[in-house]
C-alpha positions as CSV (number, residue, x, y, z in Angstrom):
1,X,9.2,5.5,-3.4
2,X,11.1,6.0,-6.4
3,X,11.8,9.4,-7.9
4,X,10.5,9.5,-11.3
5,X,9.5,5.8,-11.8
6,X,6.1,4.4,-12.3
7,X,4.0,2.5,-10.1
8,X,1.1,0.1,-10.1
9,X,-2.2,-0.3,-8.3
10,X,-0.8,1.0,-5.2
11,X,2.8,2.3,-6.6
12,X,3.9,5.6,-6.8
13,X,3.2,8.9,-8.2
14,X,3.6,12.5,-6.4
15,X,6.1,15.3,-6.3
16,X,4.2,16.5,-9.3
17,X,3.2,13.1,-10.7
18,X,-0.3,12.4,-11.4
19,X,-2.0,9.2,-10.0
20,X,-3.4,7.3,-12.8
21,X,-6.7,5.0,-12.9
22,X,-5.2,2.4,-10.6
23,X,-2.4,4.3,-8.8
24,X,-1.7,5.5,-5.4
25,X,0.5,8.2,-4.8
26,X,3.7,8.3,-3.2
27,X,7.0,10.3,-4.1
28,X,7.8,10.5,-7.7
29,X,6.8,8.8,-11.0
30,X,3.3,8.3,-12.4
31,X,1.0,5.3,-11.4
32,X,0.0,2.9,-14.0
33,X,2.4,0.0,-14.4
34,X,3.7,-2.5,-12.1
35,X,7.2,-0.9,-11.4
36,X,8.0,-0.1,-7.8
37,X,6.2,-3.3,-6.4
38,X,2.7,-2.2,-7.3
39,X,0.0,-4.6,-7.7
40,X,-0.7,-5.8,-11.4
41,X,-3.5,-4.4,-13.1
42,X,-6.1,-7.6,-12.4
43,X,-3.0,-10.1,-12.9
44,X,-2.7,-13.2,-11.3
45,X,0.1,-12.9,-8.6
46,X,1.3,-15.4,-6.0
47,X,-0.3,-15.1,-2.4
48,X,2.4,-15.5,0.2
49,X,-0.1,-16.3,2.8
50,X,-2.4,-19.0,2.4
51,X,-5.8,-19.5,3.8
52,X,-7.6,-16.1,4.0
53,X,-8.2,-15.8,0.2
54,X,-11.7,-17.4,0.6
55,X,-12.8,-15.0,3.7
56,X,-15.7,-13.0,2.4
57,X,-14.8,-10.0,4.5
58,X,-12.6,-7.2,3.2
59,X,-10.7,-7.1,6.4
60,X,-10.6,-10.6,7.1
61,X,-9.8,-11.7,10.8
62,X,-8.0,-8.9,12.9
63,X,-7.8,-10.4,16.2
64,X,-5.8,-7.7,17.8
65,X,-7.7,-4.8,16.3
66,X,-4.6,-3.1,14.7
67,X,-6.2,-2.6,11.2
68,X,-4.2,-5.6,9.7
69,X,-5.5,-9.2,9.1
70,X,-3.8,-11.6,11.4
71,X,-2.3,-13.6,8.6
72,X,-0.5,-10.3,7.1
73,X,0.8,-9.5,10.6
74,X,2.2,-12.8,11.1
75,X,3.5,-12.8,7.6
76,X,5.1,-9.3,8.1
77,X,6.9,-10.7,11.3
78,X,8.8,-13.4,9.0
79,X,10.0,-10.7,6.4
80,X,11.8,-8.1,8.6
81,X,13.5,-8.6,11.8
82,X,14.1,-5.0,12.5
83,X,11.4,-3.4,15.0
84,X,11.5,-0.2,13.0
85,X,10.8,-1.5,9.8
86,X,8.4,-4.1,11.0
87,X,6.2,-1.2,12.5
88,X,6.5,0.5,9.1
89,X,5.4,-2.6,7.2
90,X,2.2,-2.9,9.7
91,X,1.2,0.8,9.0
92,X,1.8,0.1,5.3
93,X,-0.5,-2.7,5.6
94,X,-3.0,-1.0,7.7
95,X,-3.2,2.2,5.6
96,X,-3.3,0.0,2.5
97,X,-6.2,-1.9,4.1
98,X,-8.1,1.2,5.0
99,X,-7.6,2.2,1.4
100,X,-9.1,-0.8,0.1
101,X,-12.1,-0.9,2.5
102,X,-12.9,2.8,1.0
103,X,-12.9,1.1,-2.6
104,X,-15.5,-1.3,-1.3
105,X,-17.6,1.2,0.2
106,X,-20.2,2.9,-1.9
107,X,-20.3,6.5,-1.8
108,X,-16.8,6.9,-1.2
109,X,-15.6,10.5,-2.2
110,X,-12.7,11.5,-4.1
111,X,-11.5,13.6,-1.2
112,X,-11.5,10.4,1.1
113,X,-9.5,8.5,-1.3
114,X,-7.1,11.0,-1.7
115,X,-6.4,11.5,2.1
116,X,-6.2,7.9,2.6
117,X,-4.0,7.5,-0.5
118,X,-1.6,10.3,1.2
119,X,-1.4,8.2,4.3
120,X,-0.2,5.1,2.4
121,X,2.2,7.4,0.5
122,X,3.8,8.4,3.7
123,X,4.3,4.8,4.9
124,X,6.0,4.3,1.6
125,X,8.1,7.3,2.1
126,X,9.2,6.1,5.6
127,X,10.1,2.6,4.3
128,X,12.2,4.3,1.4
129,X,14.2,6.1,4.1
130,X,14.6,3.3,6.1
131,X,15.9,0.7,3.4
132,X,18.3,2.9,1.6
133,X,20.5,1.8,0.2
134,X,18.9,-1.4,-0.6
135,X,15.6,-0.3,-2.5
136,X,15.4,-3.6,-4.3
137,X,14.8,-5.5,-0.8
138,X,12.2,-2.9,0.0
139,X,10.5,-3.2,-3.2
140,X,10.3,-6.9,-3.0
141,X,8.9,-6.7,0.7
142,X,6.2,-4.0,-0.4
143,X,5.2,-6.2,-3.3
144,X,5.0,-9.5,-1.0
145,X,3.1,-7.5,1.5
146,X,0.6,-6.4,-1.3
147,X,0.4,-9.9,-2.5
148,X,-0.9,-10.9,0.8
149,X,-3.5,-7.9,1.2
150,X,-5.0,-8.3,-2.2
151,X,-5.1,-12.2,-2.1
152,X,-8.5,-12.3,-3.7
153,X,-10.6,-10.8,-6.7
154,X,-12.6,-8.9,-4.3
155,X,-9.9,-7.4,-2.2
156,X,-7.9,-6.5,-5.2
157,X,-10.9,-4.9,-7.1
158,X,-12.0,-3.0,-3.7
159,X,-8.4,-1.6,-3.7
160,X,-8.4,-0.7,-7.5
161,X,-11.9,0.9,-7.3
162,X,-10.3,3.1,-4.3
163,X,-7.5,3.7,-6.9
164,X,-9.4,4.9,-9.6
165,X,-10.9,7.7,-7.4
166,X,-7.5,9.1,-7.9
167,X,-7.6,9.8,-11.3
168,X,-6.2,13.0,-12.4
169,X,-5.2,13.9,-8.8
170,X,-2.0,15.5,-8.5
171,X,-0.3,14.9,-5.0
172,X,3.0,15.9,-3.4
173,X,4.4,13.4,-1.1
174,X,7.0,14.2,1.8
175,X,10.0,12.5,3.0
176,X,10.8,10.8,5.9
177,X,8.7,9.1,8.6
178,X,5.6,10.7,9.9
179,X,5.3,9.0,13.4
180,X,1.6,9.8,13.7
181,X,1.0,7.4,11.0
182,X,4.0,4.9,11.2
183,X,4.8,5.0,14.7
184,X,8.4,5.6,13.8
185,X,10.0,8.9,14.5
186,X,12.1,10.4,11.5
């Protein structure tokens, strides 16, 4: 995560930052813009994975049951050869998908969205550590994965709705990899 920067719909906030109406917490800054690879607020962005945008299910097809659409799993494998980074990117996609599902579920509470946002933030914290000193690559890869995850208006709306539940929440993020979430030890 960037420290002191701004994030987008799934961008950064934390370490005393405040999650904005469309922000997901991480480690540093205030959510709301499109820095740190955040999803544009309702904007049109390129989908790097074609084929699932017409699927009417939020979660799409997940044949292996790992919580990530199969097309996104395959896409992540093309982005990164390092198995540790690949594992954390899949974790990021899984936790972001869970956040999206919360947004598409009526009655989701702020507490549930906050707990899930912290999990998303932990995957980003881990990626930050794994990509130092090449944070520009991390930013580009995260944006590509986000574009693949939120490849239609329904999915983007659901994720943004869950993010809206975080409005006014102050969150503190940790540093390093949480093996229970990412599958990667610090």
